C-alpha positions in Angstrom: 137.2 34.4 8.7 137.5 35.9 5.2 134.4 36.4 3.2 134.3 35.8 -0.6 133.5 38.8 -2.8 130.0 39.1 -3.9 128.4 41.4 -6.5 125.4 42.7 -4.7 123.1 45.5 -5.7 122.9 48.2 -3.1 120.3 50.7 -4.2 122.7 52.8 -6.2 125.5 52.4 -3.7 127.4 49.3 -4.8 128.1 46.4 -7.1 125.6 44.6 -9.2 126.3 41.6 -11.3 126.5 41.9 -15.1 123.4 39.8 -15.4 121.5 42.4 -13.4 122.3 45.1 -15.9 120.5 43.1 -18.6 117.7 42.1 -16.2 117.2 45.6 -14.9 114.9 46.5 -17.8 112.9 43.3 -17.3 112.5 44.1 -13.6 110.9 47.4 -14.6 108.3 45.3 -16.4 108.2 42.8 -13.7 107.1 45.4 -11.1 104.0 45.7 -13.1 103.6 42.2 -14.7 104.5 40.0 -11.8 101.6 41.2 -9.7 99.4 40.8 -12.7 100.8 37.4 -13.3 99.8 36.1 -9.9 96.2 37.0 -10.7 96.4 35.8 -14.3 97.8 32.4 -13.3 95.1 31.8 -10.8 92.4 33.1 -13.2 93.4 30.6 -15.9 91.0 27.7 -16.0 88.2 29.5 -14.1 84.8 30.3 -15.4 83.5 33.4 -17.1 85.7 32.7 -20.1 89.0 32.7 -18.1 88.7 36.5 -17.8 90.0 38.1 -14.5 87.6 40.3 -12.7 88.3 44.0 -12.6 87.6 45.1 -9.0 88.7 48.7 -9.5 88.1 50.6 -12.7 91.3 51.8 -14.5 91.5 55.4 -15.3 92.5 56.5 -18.9 95.9 58.0 -19.6 95.8 61.7 -19.6 97.3 63.0 -22.8 96.9 66.6 -21.5 98.8 66.0 -18.2 98.8 68.7 -15.6 99.3 69.2 -11.9 96.6 70.9 -9.8 97.4 72.5 -6.5 95.1 71.8 -3.5 93.1 74.8 -2.3 93.7 73.8 1.3 94.4 71.0 3.8 90.9 69.6 3.7 91.1 68.9 0.0 94.6 67.4 0.3 93.4 65.0 3.1 90.3 64.1 1.0 92.5 63.2 -2.0 94.9 61.1 0.1 92.0 59.2 1.7 90.2 58.6 -1.6 93.4 57.3 -3.3 94.3 55.2 -0.3 90.8 53.6 -0.3 91.1 52.8 -3.9 94.5 51.3 -3.6 93.4 49.2 -0.6 90.4 48.0 -2.5 92.5 47.1 -5.5 94.8 45.0 -3.3 92.1 43.2 -1.4 89.7 42.5 -4.3 92.5 40.7 -6.1 92.1 37.9 -3.5 88.7 37.1 -4.7 90.3 35.6 -7.8 91.8 32.8 -5.7 88.4 31.3 -5.2 88.4 30.1 -8.7 91.6 28.2 -8.2 89.9 25.6 -5.9 91.5 26.6 -2.7 94.6 28.1 -1.1 97.5 26.2 0.4 98.0 26.3 4.2 99.8 26.9 4.6 136.5 53.4 17.8 140.1 54.4 17.0 140.9 55.1 13.4 143.2 52.8 11.5 146.6 54.4 10.9 147.5 55.7 7.5 150.3 53.9 5.6 153.1 55.6 3.8 154.9 58.3 5.6 154.4 61.9 4.6 157.2 63.1 2.3 158.5 66.4 1.1 156.4 68.0 -1.6 157.8 66.6 -4.9 154.5 66.8 -6.8 155.4 70.0 -8.5 151.8 71.1 -8.2 152.3 74.0 -5.8 149.3 74.9 -3.7 146.8 73.1 -5.9 146.9 70.9 -9.0 146.7 72.5 -12.4 143.7 70.3 -13.3 141.6 67.6 -11.6 138.5 65.6 -12.1 135.2 66.1 -10.2 131.9 64.3 -10.1 130.9 63.1 -13.6 127.9 65.5 -14.0 125.4 65.1 -16.8 125.1 68.9 -17.3 128.1 71.2 -16.8 127.5 73.5 -13.9 124.7 71.3 -12.5 126.4 69.5 -9.7 125.2 66.0 -8.8 125.4 64.5 -5.4 127.7 61.5 -4.7 129.4 59.8 -1.7 132.7 61.4 -2.8 133.4 65.1 -3.3 136.6 67.0 -4.0 137.9 70.4 -5.1 141.5 69.5 -6.0 143.0 70.0 -2.6 140.4 68.3 -0.3 138.7 65.0 -0.6 135.5 64.1 1.3 134.2 60.5 1.5 131.2 59.0 3.1 131.8 55.4 4.2 129.5 53.6 6.7 128.2 56.1 9.2 131.0 58.5 8.9 132.4 61.4 6.8 136.2 61.2 6.2 137.9 64.5 5.5 141.3 64.6 3.8 143.9 67.2 2.7 144.7 65.7 -0.7 147.4 68.1 -2.1 150.3 67.7 -2.5 149.3 64.2 -3.4 152.3 62.6 -1.6 151.2 64.2 1.6 147.6 62.9 1.5 146.4 63.2 5.1 143.2 62.5 6.9 142.3 65.5 8.9 139.0 64.6 10.6 136.3 62.1 10.9 132.7 63.2 11.5 129.9 60.8 12.7 126.8 61.1 10.5 123.5 60.1 12.0 121.7 57.3 10.3 122.8 55.8 7.0 124.7 58.4 4.9 123.7 58.4 1.2 125.3 61.3 -0.8 126.5 64.8 -0.5 127.2 68.0 -2.4 130.2 70.3 -2.0 130.1 74.0 -2.5 133.8 74.8 -2.4 133.3 78.6 -2.8 131.1 78.7 0.3 133.0 75.9 2.2 129.7 74.0 2.7 129.1 70.3 2.5 125.4 69.2 2.3 125.0 65.6 3.4 121.9 63.4 3.0 121.4 60.4 5.3 118.4 58.2 6.2 117.3 57.9 9.8 114.9 55.6 11.6 112.5 57.5 13.9 109.5 56.4 16.0 106.4 57.3 14.1 102.9 55.9 14.2 101.4 54.0 11.2 103.2 52.0 8.5 104.4 53.0 5.0 103.9 49.5 3.5 100.6 48.8 2.0 98.7 48.3 -1.2 100.5 46.6 -4.1 103.8 45.5 -2.6 106.4 48.3 -2.2 105.7 50.6 -5.2 104.7 53.4 -2.9 107.5 53.0 -0.4 110.5 55.3 -0.3 113.7 53.9 -1.9 116.2 53.6 1.0 119.4 51.8 1.8 120.8 49.5 4.4 123.9 49.8 6.7 126.1 47.1 8.3 124.0 47.3 11.5 120.5 47.3 10.1 118.4 47.5 7.0 117.4 51.0 6.0 114.7 49.7 3.7 113.0 48.1 6.7 113.7 50.7 9.3 114.5 54.2 7.8 111.6 56.5 7.4 113.3 60.0 7.6 115.6 61.9 5.3 118.2 64.0 7.2 120.0 66.9 5.6 123.2 68.0 7.4 124.9 71.2 6.4 128.6 71.3 7.5 131.1 74.1 7.4 134.4 72.6 6.2 136.5 75.7 6.1 138.6 74.3 8.9 139.5 70.7 7.8 140.6 69.8 11.3 137.3 71.0 12.9 134.2 70.6 10.6 131.2 72.4 12.1 127.6 71.4 11.7 125.5 74.5 10.9 122.1 73.0 10.3 120.1 69.8 10.3 116.8 69.2 8.6 114.6 66.1 9.2 111.9 65.2 6.7 109.7 62.1 6.5 110.6 59.9 3.5 113.5 58.4 1.5 116.3 60.1 -0.5 116.2 60.0 -4.3 118.7 62.5 -5.7 120.1 66.0 -5.3 121.5 68.8 -7.5 123.3 72.1 -6.9 123.4 75.2 -9.1 125.5 77.9 -7.5 124.1 78.4 -4.0 120.9 76.6 -4.7 120.6 73.0 -3.5 117.6 70.9 -4.7 117.0 67.7 -2.8 114.5 65.2 -4.3 113.0 62.7 -2.0 110.0 60.4 -1.9 107.6 59.2 0.8 104.9 56.6 1.2 101.9 57.7 3.1 101.5 56.2 6.6 98.6 53.9 6.7 96.7 53.4 10.0 98.5 50.6 11.8 95.3 48.4 12.0 94.5 48.5 8.2 95.0 45.0 6.8 95.7 44.2 3.2 95.0 40.5 3.2 92.0 38.5 4.5 92.4 36.3 7.6 92.9 32.7 6.5 91.3 29.6 7.9 91.1 26.1 6.4 88.7 25.9 3.4 88.5 29.7 3.3 89.4 30.0 -0.4 87.3 27.1 -1.4 84.1 28.9 -0.4 83.6 31.8 -2.7 80.6 33.4 -0.9 82.4 33.2 2.4 85.6 34.7 0.9 83.8 37.5 -0.8 81.8 38.4 2.3 85.0 38.4 4.4 86.9 40.7 2.0 83.9 43.1 1.6 83.7 43.4 5.4 87.4 44.0 5.6 87.3 46.7 2.9 84.5 48.5 4.8 86.4 48.3 8.1 89.7 49.5 6.5 87.9 52.4 4.8 86.5 53.6 8.2 90.0 53.6 9.6 91.4 55.4 6.6 88.8 58.1 6.8 89.3 58.5 10.5 93.1 59.3 10.2 94.2 62.9 10.5 96.3 64.7 7.9 99.2 65.0 10.2 99.2 61.2 10.6 99.3 60.8 6.8 101.9 63.6 6.4 104.0 64.1 9.5 105.8 67.4 9.8 109.6 67.8 9.6 111.9 69.8 11.8 115.0 71.9 11.6 117.8 72.0 14.1 120.0 75.1 14.2 123.7 75.2 15.0 123.0 76.1 18.6 120.7 73.0 19.0 117.4 74.9 18.8 114.7 72.8 17.2 112.0 74.4 15.1 109.1 72.5 13.4 108.9 72.6 9.6 105.2 73.1 8.9 104.1 72.5 5.3 101.7 74.6 3.3 98.9 72.4 1.9 98.7 74.7 -1.2 102.3 73.7 -2.1 101.1 70.1 -2.7 100.0 69.1 -6.2 98.1 66.2 -7.7 98.3 64.9 -11.2 95.1 64.7 -13.3 96.1 61.2 -14.1 96.5 58.3 -11.6 100.1 57.9 -10.4 99.7 55.9 -7.3 99.7 56.8 -3.6 103.0 58.4 -2.6 104.8 61.7 -2.5 107.6 63.2 -4.5 109.1 66.4 -3.1 111.6 69.0 -4.1 113.3 70.7 -1.2 115.1 74.0 -2.0 117.9 75.1 0.2 119.8 78.3 -0.4 123.3 78.3 1.0 123.5 82.1 0.7 120.5 82.6 2.9 121.3 83.5 6.5 118.4 82.0 8.4 115.6 81.1 6.0 113.8 77.8 6.2 114.0 75.5 3.2 110.9 75.5 1.0 109.2 72.3 -0.2 107.1 71.6 -3.3 105.4 68.2 -3.4 103.5 66.1 -5.9 101.2 63.3 -4.8 102.3 60.3 -6.7 105.1 57.7 -7.1 108.7 58.7 -8.0 110.6 58.2 -11.2 113.7 59.6 -12.9 115.0 63.1 -12.1 116.8 65.4 -14.6 117.9 69.0 -14.0 119.3 71.8 -16.2 120.5 75.2 -15.0 116.9 76.6 -15.1 114.5 73.6 -14.8 114.1 70.4 -12.9 112.0 67.6 -14.3 110.4 64.7 -12.4 109.0 61.7 -14.2 106.2 59.5 -12.9 104.5 56.6 -14.6 100.7 56.3 -15.2 99.2 54.0 -12.5 97.1 51.1 -13.6 95.0 50.0 -10.7 94.3 46.6 -12.2 96.1 44.6 -15.0 94.0 44.2 -18.2 94.6 43.5 -21.9 95.8 46.4 -24.0 97.6 48.4 -21.2 100.6 50.4 -22.2 103.2 52.4 -20.2 102.9 56.1 -20.2 105.1 58.6 -18.3 104.0 62.0 -17.0 106.7 64.7 -17.0 106.5 67.6 -14.5 108.6 70.7 -15.0 109.7 73.0 -12.2 111.4 76.4 -12.6 114.5 76.5 -10.3 115.9 79.9 -11.3 114.9 81.2 -7.9 117.3 79.7 -5.4 114.7 79.8 -2.6 112.0 77.7 -4.3 111.0 75.4 -7.1 107.9 76.7 -9.1 105.7 74.4 -11.0 105.6 75.2 -14.8 103.7 72.5 -16.6 103.3 68.8 -17.4 103.3 66.6 -20.4 102.8 62.9 -21.3 105.0 60.6 -23.3 104.2 57.0 -24.2 106.7 54.5 -22.8 109.2 54.6 -20.0 112.5 56.4 -19.4 115.6 54.2 -18.7 117.5 56.9 -16.6 118.3 60.6 -16.3 120.4 60.6 -19.5 117.2 59.8 -21.5 116.1 63.4 -20.8 117.8 66.6 -21.9 116.8 70.3 -22.2 118.1 72.7 -24.9 116.8 76.2 -25.5 113.6 75.4 -23.7 112.9 72.1 -25.6 112.9 68.8 -23.6 114.2 65.8 -25.6 113.2 62.4 -24.3 114.1 58.9 -25.4 111.5 56.3 -24.4 110.9 52.6 -24.7 107.3 52.0 -25.6 105.5 48.7 -24.7 102.9 47.7 -27.2 99.9 45.4 -26.6 100.1 42.0 -28.3 99.2 42.0 -32.0 96.9 39.0 -31.6 94.9 39.4 -28.4 93.6 36.3 -26.9 96.4 34.0 -28.2 98.6 34.2 -25.1 98.9 31.7 -22.3 95.4 30.3 -21.9 94.0 33.3 -23.7 95.5 35.7 -21.1 97.0 38.8 -22.7 98.0 40.2 -19.4 100.6 37.5 -18.8 102.0 37.9 -22.3 105.2 40.1 -22.2 104.7 43.3 -24.2 106.4 44.0 -27.5 108.6 47.1 -27.6 109.6 50.0 -29.9 111.8 53.0 -29.1 111.6 56.6 -30.1 112.8 60.2 -29.4 110.2 62.8 -28.5 110.6 66.6 -28.2 108.3 68.7 -26.0 108.1 72.5 -25.3 106.2 74.5 -22.8 103.0 76.2 -24.0 100.0 77.4 -22.1 101.0 75.6 -18.9 101.6 72.3 -20.6 104.5 70.3 -22.0 103.3 69.9 -25.6 104.7 67.3 -28.0 106.7 69.2 -30.6 107.9 66.3 -32.7 108.8 62.6 -32.6 111.1 60.3 -34.4 110.2 57.1 -36.2 109.8 54.0 -34.1 113.0 52.0 -33.8 114.4 48.6 -32.9 111.2 46.6 -32.4 111.5 44.0 -29.7 114.5 45.8 -28.1 114.7 48.4 -25.3 116.9 51.4 -24.6 120.0 50.7 -22.6 121.6 54.1 -22.8 121.1 57.5 -24.3 122.8 60.9 -24.5 121.9 64.2 -26.0 124.6 66.8 -26.9 123.7 70.0 -28.6 121.8 69.3 -31.7 122.7 65.6 -31.7 121.3 62.6 -29.9 122.5 59.0 -29.4 120.5 56.0 -28.3 121.6 52.4 -27.7 119.1 49.6 -27.7 119.7 45.9 -27.1 118.3 42.4 -27.5 121.0 40.4 -29.3 123.1 43.0 -30.9 123.8 46.6 -29.9 122.3 49.2 -32.4 123.7 52.7 -31.9 121.3 55.2 -33.4 122.3 58.7 -34.2 119.8 61.6 -34.4 119.7 65.0 -35.9 117.9 67.3 -33.5 118.7 70.6 -35.1 115.0 71.0 -36.0 113.2 70.3 -32.6 109.9 69.7 -34.4 111.5 67.0 -36.5 113.9 64.7 -34.6 115.4 62.5 -37.3 117.2 59.2 -37.1 120.1 59.6 -39.6 122.4 56.7 -38.8 122.6 53.2 -37.3 125.4 50.8 -36.4 124.9 47.3 -35.2 127.6 45.5 -33.1 127.5 42.7 -30.5 126.7 43.5 -26.9 125.5 46.8 -25.6 126.6 50.1 -24.0 125.2 51.3 -20.7 126.9 54.6 -20.6 127.8 57.1 -23.4 130.4 59.8 -22.8 131.1 62.6 -25.3 134.6 63.3 -26.6 134.1 66.6 -28.3 131.6 66.9 -31.1 132.9 64.0 -33.2 133.5 61.0 -31.0 131.8 59.0 -28.3 133.4 57.0 -25.5 131.1 54.2 -24.3 131.2 51.5 -21.7 129.1 48.3 -21.4 129.3 44.6 -22.2 130.5 42.5 -25.1 128.2 39.6 -25.9 128.0 36.9 -28.5 126.0 37.6 -31.7 123.1 35.6 -30.1 123.2 37.7 -26.9 124.3 34.8 -24.7 126.9 34.9 -21.9 129.5 32.5 -23.1 131.8 35.2 -24.5 130.8 38.0 -22.1 133.3 40.6 -21.1 133.3 44.3 -20.2 133.8 46.5 -23.2 135.1 50.0 -24.0 134.4 51.5 -27.4 135.3 54.6 -29.4 132.8 55.7 -32.0 133.5 58.3 -34.7 130.2 60.2 -35.2 131.6 63.1 -37.2 129.3 61.8 -40.0 126.0 61.2 -38.2 124.7 59.2 -41.1 127.7 56.8 -41.0 128.7 56.2 -37.3 131.8 53.9 -37.0 133.2 51.9 -34.1 136.8 52.7 -34.5 138.4 51.0 -31.5 137.3 48.6 -28.8 138.9 47.1 -25.7 137.6 44.1 -23.8 138.4 43.5 -20.1 137.7 40.9 -17.6 136.0 37.5 -17.8 132.4 36.3 -17.9 132.0 37.2 -14.2 133.8 40.5 -14.2 132.0 43.6 -13.0 132.3 47.4 -12.7 130.0 49.8 -10.9 130.4 52.1 -13.9 128.1 49.7 -15.8 125.1 51.3 -14.1 126.5 54.4 -12.2 127.9 57.1 -14.3 129.7 58.7 -11.3 132.0 55.7 -11.2 133.2 56.5 -14.7 136.1 59.0 -14.5 137.5 60.6 -17.7 140.3 63.2 -17.4 140.3 65.3 -20.5 143.5 67.2 -19.5 145.5 64.0 -19.7 143.4 61.8 -22.0 143.0 59.3 -19.1 140.1 57.0 -18.2 139.7 55.2 -14.9 137.2 52.4 -14.1 136.6 50.4 -11.0 137.0 46.7 -11.8 136.2 43.4 -9.9 136.9 39.9 -11.2 137.6 36.4 -10.0 139.7 33.8 -11.7 138.1 30.4 -11.0 141.2 28.6 -12.1 143.5 30.3 -9.6 145.3 28.0 -7.1 143.6 29.6 -4.1 140.7 32.0 -3.6 142.5 35.3 -2.9 145.1 34.9 -5.6 142.3 34.8 -8.2 140.3 37.7 -6.8 140.7 41.3 -8.1 139.4 44.6 -6.8 141.2 47.4 -8.5 141.1 50.6 -10.5 142.0 50.2 -14.2 143.5 53.2 -15.9 143.6 53.7 -19.7 145.0 56.3 -22.1 142.3 57.2 -24.6 143.2 58.7 -28.0 140.7 59.0 -30.9 143.5 58.3 -33.3 145.1 55.2 -31.6 142.4 53.9 -29.3 142.9 52.5 -25.8 146.2 51.9 -24.1 146.3 50.3 -20.7 148.3 52.4 -18.3 148.1 50.2 -15.2 146.0 49.2 -12.2 145.7 50.2 -8.6 144.8 47.1 -6.5 142.8 47.4 -3.4 142.6 43.6 -2.7 144.7 43.9 0.4 142.2 46.4 1.9 139.2 44.2 0.7 140.8 41.2 2.4 141.6 42.9 5.7 138.0 43.2 7.1 136.2 40.4 8.8 132.9 38.9 7.7 130.9 40.4 10.5 131.6 43.9 9.3 130.1 43.4 5.9 126.7 44.2 4.6 124.9 44.8 1.3 125.4 48.5 2.0 129.1 48.4 2.7 131.7 46.4 0.7 135.3 47.3 0.4 135.5 47.1 -3.4 136.9 49.9 -5.6 134.1 52.3 -6.4 135.4 55.7 -7.4 138.5 57.6 -8.5 139.9 61.1 -8.8 142.7 62.3 -11.0 144.8 65.4 -10.3 147.7 66.3 -12.6 149.8 63.1 -12.6 148.2 61.4 -9.6 145.4 59.0 -9.3 143.3 58.6 -6.1 141.5 55.2 -5.7 138.5 55.1 -3.4 136.5 52.2 -1.8 134.4 51.8 1.2 137.6 50.5 3.0 139.8 53.5 2.3 141.6 56.0 0.0 144.8 55.3 -1.8 147.0 57.6 -4.0 149.5 56.6 -6.7 151.5 58.4 -9.4 150.2 57.6 -12.9 153.6 56.2 -13.9 153.7 53.7 -11.1 150.1 52.9 -10.2 150.9 49.6 -8.5 153.2 51.3 -5.9 150.9 53.5 -3.8 152.3 56.6 -2.2 149.9 56.9 0.7 146.9 54.8 1.9 144.3 56.1 4.3 142.1 53.2 5.7 138.5 53.8 6.9 136.7 52.2 9.8 134.4 49.3 9.0 130.7 50.3 9.7 130.8 48.2 12.9 133.9 48.3 15.1 135.0 45.0 16.6 
């Protein structure tokens, strides 16, 4: 039975509908406002002036943010238990609001490759003259992805396996080996010079306690699902596998590291690999975050309050009785010979912020590929995870201020923590700072000459408090403005150096890019303003230009110093969907004060999608040939049958700043998409086109279903196809 194509979000690993791109920002607010809304709706119409109770006092935003190390394990355990108790109280006390509402309802063998190997007619010799790699934000700071290559070798993670290929000459593309990877593989980094592949996956292990607790899932690690199980429900361990790939026919596992938590991101600079992961603390299994219900329970306030107070007291006793190792299980390291060694942590390498950031853990693991037999080092911050940015010398981790309870006048603030990564063996804490607002993604941060530039969307409290729904300002969505802030390190702090004027009231940032002394920000509500910034004076970031066009860009790619290549969505002037399509744009920014949209190209229909809308690694630009490749999915509802109207393909364009966009052709993967049965599918694994690689005059198209290579002059006639296994074999 064939399954229709669906656009599902897969935690950074797959497709997401165009609507979700627009809704993503709203979901950032919803994480905070939905929980508040539950309380607010119940509280409306109650006594005490319709004002919700505040069971746990909020803590003020720390404008002088800093991290403080723990003097020892006793202090670390005390902080965890204090914060856990407060979070538990905040969750349980919210149920007291329901009493005002007058009650509570009851209620195997690898598939063969197609296309026979031919004589080498590629003209490329032993390796291509030029090729594309991972689309990194910062040159020389390599970002992890599920595809890696070095011009002659292509490595792909699909399902629970690593597929290794000899990719040059292109017409002799050959799969050389398949390596089973434990758990649910996420991403990897290739160090071609050292012939090392560092793979991250997520593994389910038996461990006492539960990560879930408190307010929903804010403190849980962000993990994925596979075709045979859901990682978000079952994974609780990050696994790092270091593989020697010098022999493509016989890859050799050198080291395995297991750490409690969920994978976030990874970077590599020369031999130094930095893995960023998060973890939620493991609550005692018998701690409950909801009162036990019985008929009439929520209609009797005194009974409800007494029951919740008793449960809070009981929970706190259990929280205080738990050992540090139960809160923070140790990891382990497995050597090439199978010897297992525990990875003990140093309690003094844990830090806490002086402002509340929730109960969780964000850790930076440093792994030096040049070290013979040294254990990886770990630096951890107690708090919830956010965006990660890395330059050659520093790594920044963002974490939002934590409001224990929703109340009028709250605004979003983000704490920024800087780590020095010049030592390949460790990440050293440098200092912290505070910016008002939230950061849309890693491209909203950039460091130049020691100055951090940050683009933020700031949520403002309502101008007329008390005039919202039933007088509830918590439920009223916040107004927004946007700005660029610069910070520098001074006296162990990230101090604000300058800020721009506030921009685009009522809109939010969809994309940003900083390049040298220039900055670019795109916001959206109904039209797409592109703002240009002069950052030559870090103490005075200035908006110098503005251009408004329909739609929005979700990714900005530099073409030299004078042009921008962007990708996003076209929308009507009123922001509605009737005329929606995917959109490429070229902007001339040679005059920052007068940016011009010089060329556009629309593709697809109202339901079309590309992973490049939200994942910059799916966007492949090849400067040597002036070529751009984008994964593309669409469905023609007017087609005479289902499959004839469905498209899963790679679209290739020639890009010229003088002439615009010229379609070169497409590589279809619909046949591979159609070949797998329904039972093999999951939200983790779908055989749509997801990535591409270009080398000289050849284009490699990559999906979860396999790898295909074509010549750029005849893209629709593949030379070789290398199918992968589905995650579950029949």
